[in-house]
Residue frames as a rotation matrix with the C-alpha (Angstrom) as fourth column:
UNK 1
0.506 0.862 -0.016 0.06
0.862 -0.505 0.040 -0.04
0.026 -0.034 -0.999 0.03
UNK 2
0.304 -0.524 -0.796 2.90
0.329 -0.726 0.604 2.39
-0.894 -0.446 -0.049 0.71
UNK 3
-0.725 -0.597 0.343 4.06
0.491 -0.100 0.865 2.27
-0.482 0.796 0.365 -2.89
UNK 4
-0.412 0.659 0.629 0.53
0.826 -0.022 0.564 3.17
0.386 0.751 -0.535 -4.34
UNK 5
0.287 0.649 0.705 -1.31
0.056 -0.746 0.664 5.20
0.956 -0.151 -0.250 -1.70
UNK 6
-0.706 -0.682 -0.188 0.71
0.245 0.013 -0.969 6.18
0.664 -0.731 0.159 1.34
UNK 7
-0.616 0.476 0.628 -2.33
-0.704 -0.689 -0.169 7.79
0.353 -0.546 0.760 2.95
UNK 8
0.549 0.806 -0.221 -4.06
-0.637 0.574 0.515 4.46
0.542 -0.142 0.828 3.23
UNK 9
-0.040 -0.600 -0.799 -1.16
0.324 0.749 -0.578 2.75
0.945 -0.282 0.165 4.90
UNK 10
-0.487 -0.026 0.873 -2.62
-0.643 -0.665 -0.379 3.83
0.591 -0.746 0.307 8.33
UNK 11
-0.468 0.455 -0.757 -4.13
0.738 0.673 -0.052 2.36
0.486 -0.583 -0.651 11.46
UNK 12
-0.298 0.465 0.833 -6.93
-0.470 -0.832 0.295 4.35
0.831 -0.304 0.467 13.08
UNK 13
-0.563 -0.127 -0.816 -6.91
0.555 0.674 -0.488 3.40
0.612 -0.728 -0.309 16.74
UNK 14
-0.156 0.598 0.786 -10.05
-0.516 -0.728 0.452 4.72
0.843 -0.335 0.422 18.68
UNK 15
0.325 0.281 0.903 -10.11
-0.929 -0.083 0.360 4.24
0.176 -0.956 0.234 22.37
UNK 16
0.976 -0.125 -0.180 -7.73
0.146 0.983 0.108 1.18
0.164 -0.131 0.978 22.28
UNK 17
0.440 -0.895 0.077 -4.17
-0.428 -0.133 0.894 0.53
-0.789 -0.426 -0.442 23.48
UNK 18
0.818 -0.325 -0.475 -1.60
-0.373 0.330 -0.867 -0.23
0.439 0.886 0.149 20.75
UNK 19
0.865 -0.502 -0.010 0.92
0.384 0.650 0.656 -2.77
-0.323 -0.571 0.755 21.84
UNK 20
0.401 -0.759 -0.514 4.59
-0.511 -0.651 0.561 -1.74
-0.760 0.038 -0.649 21.63
UNK 21
-0.481 -0.621 0.619 5.43
0.235 0.589 0.773 -4.50
-0.845 0.518 -0.137 19.23
UNK 22
0.264 0.635 0.726 2.70
0.922 0.056 -0.384 -3.38
-0.285 0.771 -0.570 16.91
UNK 23
0.891 0.012 -0.453 3.98
-0.010 -0.999 -0.046 0.22
-0.453 0.046 -0.890 17.14
UNK 24
-0.070 -0.998 0.001 7.51
-0.325 0.023 0.945 -0.90
-0.943 0.066 -0.326 16.39
UNK 25
-0.436 -0.073 0.897 6.45
0.678 0.629 0.381 -3.03
-0.592 0.774 -0.225 13.34
UNK 26
0.670 0.692 0.268 4.36
0.707 -0.485 -0.515 -0.09
-0.226 0.535 -0.814 12.05
UNK 27
0.607 -0.580 -0.543 7.34
-0.409 -0.814 0.412 2.24
-0.681 -0.028 -0.732 12.37
UNK 28
-0.376 -0.778 0.503 9.52
0.026 0.534 0.845 -0.39
-0.926 0.331 -0.180 10.48
UNK 29
-0.292 0.387 0.875 6.97
0.878 0.471 0.085 -0.69
-0.379 0.793 -0.477 7.68
UNK 30
-0.977 -0.174 0.121 6.08
0.206 -0.914 0.348 3.07
0.050 0.365 0.930 7.51
UNK 31
-0.135 0.991 -0.023 2.50
0.670 0.108 0.735 2.70
0.730 0.083 -0.678 8.64
UNK 32
-0.777 -0.054 0.628 1.18
-0.283 -0.860 -0.424 5.69
0.563 -0.507 0.653 10.46
UNK 33
-0.299 0.642 -0.706 -0.88
0.871 0.487 0.073 4.96
0.391 -0.593 -0.704 13.66
UNK 34
-0.514 0.333 0.790 -3.38
-0.356 -0.921 0.157 7.43
0.780 -0.200 0.592 14.85
UNK 35
-0.453 0.309 -0.836 -4.40
0.798 0.559 -0.226 6.90
0.397 -0.770 -0.500 18.56
UNK 36
-0.781 0.223 0.584 -7.16
-0.294 -0.955 -0.029 8.98
0.551 -0.194 0.811 19.97
UNK 37
-0.844 0.517 -0.145 -9.94
0.392 0.411 -0.823 8.84
-0.366 -0.751 -0.549 22.66
UNK 38
-0.085 0.837 -0.541 -12.43
-0.171 -0.547 -0.819 11.11
-0.982 0.023 0.190 20.80
UNK 39
0.155 0.227 0.961 -13.92
0.711 0.650 -0.268 10.06
-0.686 0.725 -0.060 17.48
UNK 40
0.969 0.182 0.165 -13.91
0.245 -0.686 -0.685 13.40
-0.012 0.704 -0.710 15.71
UNK 41
0.509 -0.841 -0.184 -10.29
-0.604 -0.501 0.619 13.95
-0.613 -0.204 -0.763 16.59
UNK 42
-0.190 -0.564 0.804 -9.45
0.234 0.769 0.595 10.84
-0.954 0.301 -0.014 14.81
UNK 43
0.549 0.467 0.693 -11.26
0.810 -0.093 -0.578 12.16
-0.206 0.879 -0.430 11.68
UNK 44
0.960 -0.212 -0.182 -9.47
-0.223 -0.974 -0.041 15.53
-0.169 0.080 -0.982 12.00
UNK 45
0.109 -0.981 0.158 -6.01
-0.486 0.086 0.870 14.04
-0.867 -0.172 -0.468 12.43
UNK 46
-0.063 -0.217 0.974 -6.48
0.585 0.783 0.213 11.73
-0.809 0.583 0.077 9.47
UNK 47
0.734 0.476 0.484 -7.73
0.672 -0.408 -0.618 14.29
-0.096 0.779 -0.619 7.26
UNK 48
0.787 -0.559 -0.259 -4.89
-0.467 -0.816 0.341 16.60
-0.402 -0.148 -0.903 8.18
UNK 49
-0.065 -0.854 0.516 -2.41
-0.167 0.519 0.838 13.85
-0.984 -0.032 -0.176 7.51
UNK 50
0.085 0.094 0.992 -3.84
0.852 0.509 -0.121 13.15
-0.516 0.856 -0.037 4.12
UNK 51
0.968 0.239 0.079 -3.92
0.250 -0.874 -0.417 16.83
-0.030 0.423 -0.906 3.24
UNK 52
0.436 -0.896 -0.079 -0.28
-0.553 -0.337 0.762 17.10
-0.710 -0.288 -0.643 4.22
UNK 53
-0.231 -0.551 0.802 0.71
0.348 0.723 0.596 14.19
-0.909 0.417 0.025 2.03
UNK 54
0.484 0.464 0.742 -1.16
0.853 -0.063 -0.518 15.76
-0.194 0.883 -0.427 -0.87
UNK 55
0.941 -0.267 -0.208 0.57
-0.263 -0.964 0.045 19.08
-0.213 0.012 -0.977 -0.33
UNK 56
0.069 -0.984 0.162 4.00
-0.355 0.127 0.926 17.28
-0.932 -0.122 -0.341 -0.30
UNK 57
-0.041 -0.015 0.999 3.10
0.764 0.644 0.041 15.41
-0.644 0.765 -0.015 -3.57
UNK 58
0.852 0.462 0.248 2.11
0.513 -0.638 -0.574 18.70
-0.107 0.616 -0.781 -5.10
UNK 59
0.698 -0.660 -0.277 5.47
-0.503 -0.728 0.467 20.29
-0.510 -0.187 -0.840 -4.19
UNK 60
-0.139 -0.798 0.586 7.38
0.031 0.588 0.808 17.45
-0.990 0.131 -0.058 -5.46
UNK 61
0.195 0.283 0.939 5.53
0.869 0.394 -0.299 17.35
-0.455 0.875 -0.169 -8.82
UNK 62
0.950 0.293 -0.104 5.73
0.231 -0.887 -0.399 21.11
-0.209 0.356 -0.911 -9.33
UNK 63
0.182 -0.948 -0.261 9.61
-0.458 -0.316 0.831 20.91
-0.870 -0.031 -0.491 -9.34
UNK 64
-0.558 -0.424 0.713 9.40
0.332 0.674 0.660 18.45
-0.761 0.605 -0.235 -12.25
UNK 65
0.366 0.897 0.250 6.61
0.681 -0.074 -0.729 20.24
-0.635 0.437 -0.637 -14.07
UNK 66
-0.724 -0.640 0.256 7.28
0.647 -0.504 0.572 22.31
-0.237 0.580 0.779 -17.22
UNK 67
0.267 0.829 -0.491 5.38
0.449 -0.558 -0.698 25.50
-0.853 -0.034 -0.521 -17.53
UNK 68
-0.374 -0.342 0.862 5.33
0.927 -0.161 0.338 26.64
0.023 0.926 0.378 -21.14
UNK 69
0.368 0.537 -0.759 4.90
0.325 -0.839 -0.435 30.20
-0.871 -0.087 -0.483 -22.22
UNK 70
0.219 -0.297 0.929 5.33
0.959 -0.110 -0.262 32.27
0.180 0.948 0.261 -25.37
UNK 71
0.188 -0.347 -0.919 7.56
0.457 -0.797 0.394 35.25
-0.869 -0.494 0.009 -25.14
UNK 72
0.730 -0.057 0.681 8.13
0.616 -0.375 -0.692 38.00
0.295 0.925 -0.239 -27.67
UNK 73
-0.246 -0.846 -0.474 11.45
0.914 -0.365 0.177 39.94
-0.322 -0.390 0.863 -27.50
UNK 74
0.705 0.589 -0.394 11.09
0.492 -0.807 -0.326 43.57
-0.510 0.035 -0.859 -27.28
UNK 75
0.421 -0.670 0.612 13.12
0.705 -0.184 -0.685 45.42
0.571 0.720 0.395 -30.03
UNK 76
0.067 -0.591 0.804 15.84
-0.126 -0.804 -0.581 47.74
0.990 -0.062 -0.128 -28.67
UNK 77
0.581 0.151 0.800 15.75
-0.795 -0.109 0.597 45.86
0.178 -0.982 0.056 -25.32
UNK 78
0.829 -0.462 -0.316 18.58
0.478 0.878 -0.030 43.46
0.291 -0.126 0.948 -25.74
UNK 79
0.874 -0.395 0.281 21.26
-0.481 -0.779 0.402 44.69
0.060 -0.487 -0.871 -23.32
UNK 80
-0.071 -0.888 0.453 23.88
-0.832 0.304 0.465 41.82
-0.551 -0.344 -0.761 -23.12
UNK 81
0.306 0.157 -0.939 24.87
-0.802 0.574 -0.165 38.84
0.513 0.803 0.302 -25.13
UNK 82
0.101 -0.276 -0.956 26.68
0.304 0.923 -0.234 36.63
0.947 -0.267 0.177 -22.53
UNK 83
-0.692 0.663 0.284 24.70
0.540 0.737 -0.406 36.20
-0.479 -0.128 -0.868 -20.32
UNK 84
-0.582 0.491 0.648 21.67
0.449 -0.471 0.759 37.24
0.678 0.733 0.054 -22.52
UNK 85
-0.525 0.540 -0.658 19.68
0.499 -0.431 -0.752 40.08
-0.690 -0.723 -0.043 -20.91
UNK 86
-0.914 0.334 0.232 16.70
0.066 -0.442 0.894 41.26
0.401 0.832 0.382 -22.83
UNK 87
-0.603 0.797 -0.028 13.20
-0.535 -0.430 -0.727 42.56
-0.591 -0.423 0.686 -22.36
UNK 88
-0.908 0.418 -0.021 10.20
0.310 0.707 0.636 40.28
0.281 0.571 -0.771 -23.32
UNK 89
-0.252 0.954 0.160 6.42
-0.958 -0.270 0.098 40.52
0.137 -0.128 0.982 -23.53
UNK 90
-0.846 0.205 0.492 4.71
0.061 0.954 -0.293 37.29
-0.530 -0.217 -0.820 -22.17
UNK 91
-0.685 0.601 -0.411 2.22
-0.673 -0.306 0.674 36.55
0.279 0.738 0.614 -24.84
UNK 92
0.480 0.789 -0.382 0.78
-0.493 0.603 0.627 33.35
0.726 -0.113 0.679 -23.32
UNK 93
0.342 -0.290 -0.894 1.38
0.610 0.792 -0.024 31.28
0.715 -0.537 0.447 -20.10
UNK 94
0.991 -0.130 0.018 3.48
-0.082 -0.504 0.860 32.17
-0.102 -0.854 -0.511 -17.10
UNK 95
0.360 -0.931 -0.055 7.08
-0.148 0.001 -0.989 33.12
0.921 0.365 -0.138 -17.24
UNK 96
0.985 -0.014 -0.174 9.05
0.171 0.277 0.945 31.64
0.035 -0.961 0.276 -14.38
UNK 97
0.547 -0.836 -0.048 12.51
-0.820 -0.546 0.169 32.75
-0.168 -0.054 -0.984 -13.21
UNK 98
-0.177 -0.718 0.673 13.84
-0.514 0.651 0.559 29.12
-0.839 -0.247 -0.484 -13.19
UNK 99
0.745 0.428 0.512 12.44
0.149 0.641 -0.753 28.01
-0.650 0.637 0.413 -16.56
UNK 100
-0.429 -0.836 0.342 14.69
0.417 0.153 0.896 27.14
-0.801 0.527 0.283 -19.39
UNK 101
0.264 0.457 -0.849 14.43
-0.524 -0.672 -0.524 29.20
-0.810 0.583 0.062 -22.50
UNK 102
-0.291 -0.238 0.927 14.06
0.647 0.664 0.373 27.48
-0.705 0.709 -0.039 -25.99
UNK 103
-0.287 0.064 -0.956 14.38
-0.554 -0.825 0.111 29.57
-0.782 0.561 0.272 -29.08
UNK 104
0.085 0.376 0.923 12.23
0.736 0.600 -0.313 28.41
-0.671 0.706 -0.226 -32.09
UNK 105
-0.224 -0.144 -0.964 13.34
-0.564 -0.787 0.248 29.97
-0.795 0.600 0.095 -35.38
UNK 106
-0.147 0.316 -0.937 11.61
-0.987 0.013 0.159 28.83
0.063 0.949 0.310 -38.47
UNK 107
0.754 0.613 -0.236 10.51
-0.544 0.784 0.299 25.53
0.368 -0.097 0.925 -36.87
UNK 108
0.170 -0.709 -0.685 14.00
0.330 0.696 -0.638 24.51
0.929 -0.117 0.352 -35.67
UNK 109
0.935 0.301 -0.187 14.66
0.227 -0.105 0.968 24.41
0.272 -0.948 -0.166 -31.93
UNK 110
-0.036 -0.968 0.249 17.71
0.115 -0.252 -0.961 26.04
0.993 -0.006 0.121 -30.24
UNK 111
0.692 0.302 -0.655 18.53
0.664 0.088 0.742 25.72
0.282 -0.949 -0.140 -26.50
């Protein structure tokens, strides 16, 4: 379960004692144990855990995501050749400071 859906590799323990051996095994296997005495606290803790995992996945995937945009170089705003410093208009998408720039001229791609 950990490989596919980490949020479902959990034990929801309501108003019970968890044996030390079970806790150790869960730690070894990466299973999260929620131990509470009040039912709605169990619900809240589990939902917070799932939301946190989703946020982590989102942060991980955003690093790998490629955000495309279309830029138009502003004439008379080329200030340097190495490194290239120039002004652009963003015609489509969102320009990110960490994005790689690919130049397309007459259908051929230049990095």
